[in-house]
PyMOL Python script that loads the backbone (N, CA, C, O; Angstrom):
from pymol import cmd

cmd.read_pdbstr("""\
ATOM      1  N   UNK A   1       0.843  -1.233  -0.080  1.00  0.00           N
ATOM      2  CA  UNK A   1      -0.010   0.016   0.057  1.00  0.00           C
ATOM      3  C   UNK A   1       0.847   1.171   0.080  1.00  0.00           C
ATOM      4  O   UNK A   1       0.565   2.115  -0.657  1.00  0.00           O
ATOM      5  N   UNK A   2       1.853   1.223   0.825  1.00  0.00           N
ATOM      6  CA  UNK A   2       2.864   2.457   0.845  1.00  0.00           C
ATOM      7  C   UNK A   2       3.411   2.755  -0.546  1.00  0.00           C
ATOM      8  O   UNK A   2       3.509   3.916  -0.942  1.00  0.00           O
ATOM      9  N   UNK A   3       3.786   1.648  -1.327  1.00  0.00           N
ATOM     10  CA  UNK A   3       4.419   1.797  -2.532  1.00  0.00           C
ATOM     11  C   UNK A   3       3.566   2.536  -3.485  1.00  0.00           C
ATOM     12  O   UNK A   3       4.011   3.369  -4.274  1.00  0.00           O
ATOM     13  N   UNK A   4       2.134   2.147  -3.368  1.00  0.00           N
ATOM     14  CA  UNK A   4       1.142   2.807  -4.269  1.00  0.00           C
ATOM     15  C   UNK A   4       1.148   4.329  -3.835  1.00  0.00           C
ATOM     16  O   UNK A   4       1.092   5.135  -4.763  1.00  0.00           O
ATOM     17  N   UNK A   5       1.196   4.730  -2.798  1.00  0.00           N
ATOM     18  CA  UNK A   5       1.110   6.198  -2.352  1.00  0.00           C
ATOM     19  C   UNK A   5       2.478   7.004  -2.910  1.00  0.00           C
ATOM     20  O   UNK A   5       2.526   8.213  -3.140  1.00  0.00           O
ATOM     21  N   UNK A   6       3.489   6.117  -3.057  1.00  0.00           N
ATOM     22  CA  UNK A   6       4.733   6.893  -3.648  1.00  0.00           C
ATOM     23  C   UNK A   6       4.528   6.962  -5.194  1.00  0.00           C
ATOM     24  O   UNK A   6       5.074   7.867  -5.825  1.00  0.00           O
ATOM     25  N   UNK A   7       3.851   6.146  -5.740  1.00  0.00           N
ATOM     26  CA  UNK A   7       3.597   6.138  -7.189  1.00  0.00           C
ATOM     27  C   UNK A   7       2.482   7.110  -7.613  1.00  0.00           C
ATOM     28  O   UNK A   7       2.272   7.340  -8.804  1.00  0.00           O
ATOM     29  N   UNK A   8       1.739   7.701  -6.580  1.00  0.00           N
ATOM     30  CA  UNK A   8       0.738   8.660  -7.054  1.00  0.00           C
ATOM     31  C   UNK A   8      -0.618   8.246  -6.709  1.00  0.00           C
ATOM     32  O   UNK A   8      -1.604   8.811  -7.182  1.00  0.00           O
ATOM     33  N   UNK A   9      -0.684   7.239  -5.866  1.00  0.00           N
ATOM     34  CA  UNK A   9      -2.069   6.745  -5.230  1.00  0.00           C
ATOM     35  C   UNK A   9      -2.653   5.886  -6.405  1.00  0.00           C
ATOM     36  O   UNK A   9      -2.040   5.463  -7.385  1.00  0.00           O
ATOM     37  N   UNK A  10      -3.924   5.731  -6.097  1.00  0.00           N
ATOM     38  CA  UNK A  10      -4.732   4.806  -6.915  1.00  0.00           C
ATOM     39  C   UNK A  10      -5.201   5.553  -8.140  1.00  0.00           C
ATOM     40  O   UNK A  10      -5.409   6.766  -8.126  1.00  0.00           O
ATOM     41  N   UNK A  11      -5.356   4.800  -9.177  1.00  0.00           N
ATOM     42  CA  UNK A  11      -5.921   5.335 -10.408  1.00  0.00           C
ATOM     43  C   UNK A  11      -7.131   4.637 -10.824  1.00  0.00           C
ATOM     44  O   UNK A  11      -7.214   3.410 -10.778  1.00  0.00           O
ATOM     45  N   UNK A  12      -8.130   5.445 -11.254  1.00  0.00           N
ATOM     46  CA  UNK A  12      -9.337   4.781 -11.546  1.00  0.00           C
ATOM     47  C   UNK A  12      -9.242   3.825 -12.697  1.00  0.00           C
ATOM     48  O   UNK A  12      -8.484   4.019 -13.648  1.00  0.00           O
ATOM     49  N   UNK A  13     -10.011   2.818 -12.587  1.00  0.00           N
ATOM     50  CA  UNK A  13      -9.983   1.817 -13.660  1.00  0.00           C
ATOM     51  C   UNK A  13     -11.288   0.987 -13.517  1.00  0.00           C
ATOM     52  O   UNK A  13     -12.174   1.292 -12.718  1.00  0.00           O
ATOM     53  N   UNK A  14     -11.344  -0.096 -14.359  1.00  0.00           N
ATOM     54  CA  UNK A  14     -12.563  -0.883 -14.257  1.00  0.00           C
ATOM     55  C   UNK A  14     -13.004  -1.332 -12.845  1.00  0.00           C
ATOM     56  O   UNK A  14     -12.179  -1.914 -12.141  1.00  0.00           O
ATOM     57  N   UNK A  15     -14.142  -1.119 -12.428  1.00  0.00           N
ATOM     58  CA  UNK A  15     -14.559  -1.524 -11.096  1.00  0.00           C
ATOM     59  C   UNK A  15     -14.206  -0.418  -9.923  1.00  0.00           C
ATOM     60  O   UNK A  15     -14.562  -0.605  -8.760  1.00  0.00           O
ATOM     61  N   UNK A  16     -13.575   0.587 -10.279  1.00  0.00           N
ATOM     62  CA  UNK A  16     -13.280   1.619  -9.378  1.00  0.00           C
ATOM     63  C   UNK A  16     -13.963   3.085  -9.637  1.00  0.00           C
ATOM     64  O   UNK A  16     -13.655   4.106  -9.022  1.00  0.00           O
ATOM     65  N   UNK A  17     -14.857   2.999 -10.570  1.00  0.00           N
ATOM     66  CA  UNK A  17     -15.448   4.183 -11.029  1.00  0.00           C
ATOM     67  C   UNK A  17     -14.596   5.074 -11.850  1.00  0.00           C
ATOM     68  O   UNK A  17     -14.909   6.264 -11.891  1.00  0.00           O
ATOM     69  N   UNK A  18     -13.537   4.651 -12.525  1.00  0.00           N
ATOM     70  CA  UNK A  18     -12.745   5.410 -13.231  1.00  0.00           C
ATOM     71  C   UNK A  18     -13.188   5.709 -14.752  1.00  0.00           C
ATOM     72  O   UNK A  18     -12.814   6.704 -15.372  1.00  0.00           O
ATOM     73  N   UNK A  19     -13.926   4.839 -15.199  1.00  0.00           N
ATOM     74  CA  UNK A  19     -14.399   5.062 -16.605  1.00  0.00           C
ATOM     75  C   UNK A  19     -15.576   6.153 -16.715  1.00  0.00           C
ATOM     76  O   UNK A  19     -16.495   6.185 -15.896  1.00  0.00           O
ATOM     77  N   UNK A  20     -15.486   6.909 -17.634  1.00  0.00           N
ATOM     78  CA  UNK A  20     -16.599   7.848 -17.919  1.00  0.00           C
ATOM     79  C   UNK A  20     -17.504   7.380 -19.003  1.00  0.00           C
ATOM     80  O   UNK A  20     -17.097   6.944 -20.080  1.00  0.00           O
ATOM     81  N   UNK A  21     -18.927   7.508 -18.614  1.00  0.00           N
ATOM     82  CA  UNK A  21     -19.891   7.018 -19.553  1.00  0.00           C
ATOM     83  C   UNK A  21     -20.031   5.630 -19.741  1.00  0.00           C
ATOM     84  O   UNK A  21     -20.588   5.234 -20.765  1.00  0.00           O
ATOM     85  N   UNK A  22     -19.561   4.745 -18.814  1.00  0.00           N
ATOM     86  CA  UNK A  22     -19.799   3.428 -18.863  1.00  0.00           C
ATOM     87  C   UNK A  22     -20.990   2.851 -18.185  1.00  0.00           C
ATOM     88  O   UNK A  22     -21.214   1.641 -18.203  1.00  0.00           O
ATOM     89  N   UNK A  23     -21.772   3.735 -17.575  1.00  0.00           N
ATOM     90  CA  UNK A  23     -23.128   3.299 -17.050  1.00  0.00           C
ATOM     91  C   UNK A  23     -24.180   3.183 -18.054  1.00  0.00           C
ATOM     92  O   UNK A  23     -24.186   3.896 -19.057  1.00  0.00           O
ATOM     93  N   UNK A  24     -25.036   2.335 -17.818  1.00  0.00           N
ATOM     94  CA  UNK A  24     -26.170   2.460 -18.863  1.00  0.00           C
ATOM     95  C   UNK A  24     -27.005   3.643 -18.757  1.00  0.00           C
ATOM     96  O   UNK A  24     -27.376   4.087 -17.671  1.00  0.00           O
ATOM     97  N   UNK A  25     -27.335   4.213 -20.002  1.00  0.00           N
ATOM     98  CA  UNK A  25     -27.986   5.501 -19.948  1.00  0.00           C
ATOM     99  C   UNK A  25     -27.052   6.744 -20.035  1.00  0.00           C
ATOM    100  O   UNK A  25     -27.501   7.873 -20.235  1.00  0.00           O
ATOM    101  N   UNK A  26     -25.736   6.477 -19.875  1.00  0.00           N
ATOM    102  CA  UNK A  26     -24.834   7.667 -19.968  1.00  0.00           C
ATOM    103  C   UNK A  26     -24.458   7.992 -21.195  1.00  0.00           C
ATOM    104  O   UNK A  26     -24.502   7.042 -21.977  1.00  0.00           O
ATOM    105  N   UNK A  27     -24.082   9.060 -21.666  1.00  0.00           N
ATOM    106  CA  UNK A  27     -23.727   9.697 -22.934  1.00  0.00           C
ATOM    107  C   UNK A  27     -24.568  10.738 -23.223  1.00  0.00           C
ATOM    108  O   UNK A  27     -25.513  11.039 -22.493  1.00  0.00           O
ATOM    109  N   UNK A  28     -24.243  11.405 -24.412  1.00  0.00           N
ATOM    110  CA  UNK A  28     -24.866  12.576 -24.732  1.00  0.00           C
ATOM    111  C   UNK A  28     -26.372  12.467 -25.304  1.00  0.00           C
ATOM    112  O   UNK A  28     -27.139  13.417 -25.144  1.00  0.00           O
ATOM    113  N   UNK A  29     -26.774  11.319 -25.960  1.00  0.00           N
ATOM    114  CA  UNK A  29     -28.091  11.271 -26.566  1.00  0.00           C
ATOM    115  C   UNK A  29     -29.034  10.981 -25.518  1.00  0.00           C
ATOM    116  O   UNK A  29     -28.713  10.973 -24.329  1.00  0.00           O
ATOM    117  N   UNK A  30     -30.332  10.713 -25.995  1.00  0.00           N
ATOM    118  CA  UNK A  30     -31.489  10.357 -25.180  1.00  0.00           C
ATOM    119  C   UNK A  30     -32.387  11.369 -24.609  1.00  0.00           C
ATOM    120  O   UNK A  30     -32.349  12.508 -25.074  1.00  0.00           O
ATOM    121  N   UNK A  31     -33.097  11.112 -23.761  1.00  0.00           N
ATOM    122  CA  UNK A  31     -34.079  12.022 -23.146  1.00  0.00           C
ATOM    123  C   UNK A  31     -34.084  12.046 -21.644  1.00  0.00           C
ATOM    124  O   UNK A  31     -33.740  11.015 -21.065  1.00  0.00           O
ATOM    125  N   UNK A  32     -34.447  13.143 -20.917  1.00  0.00           N
ATOM    126  CA  UNK A  32     -34.697  13.200 -19.582  1.00  0.00           C
ATOM    127  C   UNK A  32     -36.137  12.848 -19.278  1.00  0.00           C
ATOM    128  O   UNK A  32     -37.002  13.336 -20.005  1.00  0.00           O
ATOM    129  N   UNK A  33     -36.469  12.090 -18.326  1.00  0.00           N
ATOM    130  CA  UNK A  33     -37.788  11.643 -17.984  1.00  0.00           C
ATOM    131  C   UNK A  33     -38.116  12.014 -16.518  1.00  0.00           C
ATOM    132  O   UNK A  33     -37.348  11.886 -15.565  1.00  0.00           O
ATOM    133  N   UNK A  34     -39.332  12.474 -16.490  1.00  0.00           N
ATOM    134  CA  UNK A  34     -39.766  12.723 -15.124  1.00  0.00           C
ATOM    135  C   UNK A  34     -40.425  11.491 -14.578  1.00  0.00           C
ATOM    136  O   UNK A  34     -41.360  11.035 -15.235  1.00  0.00           O
ATOM    137  N   UNK A  35     -40.046  10.845 -13.386  1.00  0.00           N
ATOM    138  CA  UNK A  35     -40.707   9.604 -13.030  1.00  0.00           C
ATOM    139  C   UNK A  35     -42.113   9.930 -12.269  1.00  0.00           C
ATOM    140  O   UNK A  35     -42.851   8.993 -11.967  1.00  0.00           O
ATOM    141  N   UNK A  36     -42.412  11.056 -12.016  1.00  0.00           N
ATOM    142  CA  UNK A  36     -43.616  11.514 -11.444  1.00  0.00           C
ATOM    143  C   UNK A  36     -44.710  11.678 -12.430  1.00  0.00           C
ATOM    144  O   UNK A  36     -45.728  10.986 -12.413  1.00  0.00           O
ATOM    145  N   UNK A  37     -44.476  12.590 -13.264  1.00  0.00           N
ATOM    146  CA  UNK A  37     -45.602  12.989 -14.333  1.00  0.00           C
ATOM    147  C   UNK A  37     -45.445  12.395 -15.709  1.00  0.00           C
ATOM    148  O   UNK A  37     -46.403  12.399 -16.482  1.00  0.00           O
ATOM    149  N   UNK A  38     -44.175  11.838 -16.080  1.00  0.00           N
ATOM    150  CA  UNK A  38     -43.866  11.287 -17.459  1.00  0.00           C
ATOM    151  C   UNK A  38     -43.394  12.385 -18.364  1.00  0.00           C
ATOM    152  O   UNK A  38     -43.088  12.024 -19.500  1.00  0.00           O
ATOM    153  N   UNK A  39     -43.288  13.549 -18.101  1.00  0.00           N
ATOM    154  CA  UNK A  39     -42.797  14.553 -18.980  1.00  0.00           C
ATOM    155  C   UNK A  39     -41.392  14.141 -19.410  1.00  0.00           C
ATOM    156  O   UNK A  39     -40.588  13.646 -18.619  1.00  0.00           O
ATOM    157  N   UNK A  40     -41.125  14.372 -20.727  1.00  0.00           N
ATOM    158  CA  UNK A  40     -39.899  14.088 -21.285  1.00  0.00           C
ATOM    159  C   UNK A  40     -39.285  15.411 -22.100  1.00  0.00           C
ATOM    160  O   UNK A  40     -40.031  16.201 -22.680  1.00  0.00           O
ATOM    161  N   UNK A  41     -37.939  15.543 -22.075  1.00  0.00           N
ATOM    162  CA  UNK A  41     -37.415  16.540 -22.778  1.00  0.00           C
ATOM    163  C   UNK A  41     -35.921  16.089 -23.147  1.00  0.00           C
ATOM    164  O   UNK A  41     -35.270  15.372 -22.387  1.00  0.00           O
ATOM    165  N   UNK A  42     -35.472  16.519 -24.258  1.00  0.00           N
ATOM    166  CA  UNK A  42     -34.148  16.253 -24.757  1.00  0.00           C
ATOM    167  C   UNK A  42     -33.051  16.445 -23.751  1.00  0.00           C
ATOM    168  O   UNK A  42     -33.074  17.405 -22.981  1.00  0.00           O
ATOM    169  N   UNK A  43     -32.002  15.468 -23.742  1.00  0.00           N
ATOM    170  CA  UNK A  43     -30.963  15.556 -22.740  1.00  0.00           C
ATOM    171  C   UNK A  43     -29.911  16.690 -23.232  1.00  0.00           C
ATOM    172  O   UNK A  43     -29.444  16.736 -24.370  1.00  0.00           O
ATOM    173  N   UNK A  44     -29.650  17.493 -22.303  1.00  0.00           N
ATOM    174  CA  UNK A  44     -28.603  18.624 -22.605  1.00  0.00           C
ATOM    175  C   UNK A  44     -27.244  18.066 -22.388  1.00  0.00           C
ATOM    176  O   UNK A  44     -26.988  17.498 -21.326  1.00  0.00           O
ATOM    177  N   UNK A  45     -26.378  18.187 -23.305  1.00  0.00           N
ATOM    178  CA  UNK A  45     -24.963  17.732 -23.127  1.00  0.00           C
ATOM    179  C   UNK A  45     -24.422  18.670 -22.023  1.00  0.00           C
ATOM    180  O   UNK A  45     -24.661  19.876 -21.963  1.00  0.00           O
ATOM    181  N   UNK A  46     -23.682  17.979 -21.177  1.00  0.00           N
ATOM    182  CA  UNK A  46     -22.964  18.615 -20.069  1.00  0.00           C
ATOM    183  C   UNK A  46     -23.703  18.849 -18.840  1.00  0.00           C
ATOM    184  O   UNK A  46     -23.127  19.397 -17.900  1.00  0.00           O
ATOM    185  N   UNK A  47     -25.134  18.428 -18.733  1.00  0.00           N
ATOM    186  CA  UNK A  47     -25.977  18.614 -17.647  1.00  0.00           C
ATOM    187  C   UNK A  47     -26.681  17.307 -17.445  1.00  0.00           C
ATOM    188  O   UNK A  47     -27.403  16.810 -18.310  1.00  0.00           O
ATOM    189  N   UNK A  48     -26.421  16.699 -16.127  1.00  0.00           N
ATOM    190  CA  UNK A  48     -27.085  15.456 -15.688  1.00  0.00           C
ATOM    191  C   UNK A  48     -28.492  15.671 -15.562  1.00  0.00           C
ATOM    192  O   UNK A  48     -28.892  16.722 -15.060  1.00  0.00           O
ATOM    193  N   UNK A  49     -29.373  14.704 -16.003  1.00  0.00           N
ATOM    194  CA  UNK A  49     -30.841  14.687 -15.970  1.00  0.00           C
ATOM    195  C   UNK A  49     -31.153  14.811 -14.463  1.00  0.00           C
ATOM    196  O   UNK A  49     -32.053  15.572 -14.107  1.00  0.00           O
ATOM    197  N   UNK A  50     -30.482  14.132 -13.608  1.00  0.00           N
ATOM    198  CA  UNK A  50     -30.878  14.105 -12.168  1.00  0.00           C
ATOM    199  C   UNK A  50     -30.651  15.495 -11.456  1.00  0.00           C
ATOM    200  O   UNK A  50     -31.033  15.712 -10.305  1.00  0.00           O
ATOM    201  N   UNK A  51     -29.980  16.435 -12.263  1.00  0.00           N
ATOM    202  CA  UNK A  51     -29.916  17.753 -11.726  1.00  0.00           C
ATOM    203  C   UNK A  51     -30.877  18.707 -12.145  1.00  0.00           C
ATOM    204  O   UNK A  51     -30.898  19.848 -11.685  1.00  0.00           O
ATOM    205  N   UNK A  52     -31.792  18.227 -13.124  1.00  0.00           N
ATOM    206  CA  UNK A  52     -32.809  18.999 -13.647  1.00  0.00           C
ATOM    207  C   UNK A  52     -34.201  18.699 -13.036  1.00  0.00           C
ATOM    208  O   UNK A  52     -34.654  17.559 -12.933  1.00  0.00           O
ATOM    209  N   UNK A  53     -34.800  19.761 -12.664  1.00  0.00           N
ATOM    210  CA  UNK A  53     -36.135  19.709 -12.151  1.00  0.00           C
ATOM    211  C   UNK A  53     -37.183  19.712 -13.306  1.00  0.00           C
ATOM    212  O   UNK A  53     -37.053  20.494 -14.248  1.00  0.00           O
ATOM    213  N   UNK A  54     -38.262  18.800 -13.224  1.00  0.00           N
ATOM    214  CA  UNK A  54     -39.336  18.897 -14.229  1.00  0.00           C
ATOM    215  C   UNK A  54     -39.985  20.189 -14.242  1.00  0.00           C
ATOM    216  O   UNK A  54     -40.416  20.692 -13.204  1.00  0.00           O
ATOM    217  N   UNK A  55     -40.069  20.726 -15.326  1.00  0.00           N
ATOM    218  CA  UNK A  55     -40.792  22.039 -15.543  1.00  0.00           C
ATOM    219  C   UNK A  55     -42.288  22.066 -15.296  1.00  0.00           C
ATOM    220  O   UNK A  55     -42.880  23.132 -15.128  1.00  0.00           O
ATOM    221  N   UNK A  56     -42.962  20.762 -15.270  1.00  0.00           N
ATOM    222  CA  UNK A  56     -44.243  20.717 -14.987  1.00  0.00           C
ATOM    223  C   UNK A  56     -44.550  20.427 -13.577  1.00  0.00           C
ATOM    224  O   UNK A  56     -45.541  20.998 -13.121  1.00  0.00           O
ATOM    225  N   UNK A  57     -43.855  19.614 -12.770  1.00  0.00           N
ATOM    226  CA  UNK A  57     -44.227  19.188 -11.508  1.00  0.00           C
ATOM    227  C   UNK A  57     -42.960  19.466 -10.452  1.00  0.00           C
ATOM    228  O   UNK A  57     -43.148  19.325  -9.244  1.00  0.00           O
ATOM    229  N   UNK A  58     -41.818  19.819 -10.914  1.00  0.00           N
ATOM    230  CA  UNK A  58     -40.778  20.066 -10.021  1.00  0.00           C
ATOM    231  C   UNK A  58     -39.926  18.865  -9.523  1.00  0.00           C
ATOM    232  O   UNK A  58     -38.923  19.035  -8.830  1.00  0.00           O
ATOM    233  N   UNK A  59     -40.398  17.576  -9.931  1.00  0.00           N
ATOM    234  CA  UNK A  59     -39.549  16.452  -9.532  1.00  0.00           C
ATOM    235  C   UNK A  59     -38.191  16.321 -10.325  1.00  0.00           C
ATOM    236  O   UNK A  59     -38.146  16.663 -11.507  1.00  0.00           O
ATOM    237  N   UNK A  60     -37.157  15.857  -9.712  1.00  0.00           N
ATOM    238  CA  UNK A  60     -35.946  15.626 -10.364  1.00  0.00           C
ATOM    239  C   UNK A  60     -36.231  14.606 -11.356  1.00  0.00           C
ATOM    240  O   UNK A  60     -37.021  13.687 -11.136  1.00  0.00           O
ATOM    241  N   UNK A  61     -35.587  14.757 -12.466  1.00  0.00           N
ATOM    242  CA  UNK A  61     -35.638  13.971 -13.674  1.00  0.00           C
ATOM    243  C   UNK A  61     -34.602  12.813 -13.703  1.00  0.00           C
ATOM    244  O   UNK A  61     -33.627  12.894 -12.955  1.00  0.00           O
ATOM    245  N   UNK A  62     -34.748  11.787 -14.487  1.00  0.00           N
ATOM    246  CA  UNK A  62     -33.854  10.614 -14.695  1.00  0.00           C
ATOM    247  C   UNK A  62     -33.531  10.530 -16.109  1.00  0.00           C
ATOM    248  O   UNK A  62     -34.282  11.053 -16.933  1.00  0.00           O
ATOM    249  N   UNK A  63     -32.445   9.897 -16.468  1.00  0.00           N
ATOM    250  CA  UNK A  63     -32.065   9.575 -17.832  1.00  0.00           C
ATOM    251  C   UNK A  63     -32.796   8.447 -18.392  1.00  0.00           C
ATOM    252  O   UNK A  63     -32.778   7.364 -17.808  1.00  0.00           O
ATOM    253  N   UNK A  64     -33.437   8.615 -19.473  1.00  0.00           N
ATOM    254  CA  UNK A  64     -34.189   7.546 -20.026  1.00  0.00           C
ATOM    255  C   UNK A  64     -33.475   6.643 -20.897  1.00  0.00           C
ATOM    256  O   UNK A  64     -34.061   5.692 -21.415  1.00  0.00           O
TER     257      UNK A  64
END
""", "prot")
cmd.dss("prot")
cmd.show_as("cartoon", "prot")
cmd.util.cbc("prot")
cmd.orient("prot")
């Protein structure tokens, strides 16, 4: 473990959350969906769906 610290610590890799866009539903395309009322709108690049409130009911949206 100490030798890892000298080399710069842990690096992200498979199984450690190091890959970007590897989760289902990740990526630039698709829609954001409100789980409460069913409202859909296009996903905006650079903004996570779960950070967007539904314009109709105010519930946080999910990636479709």
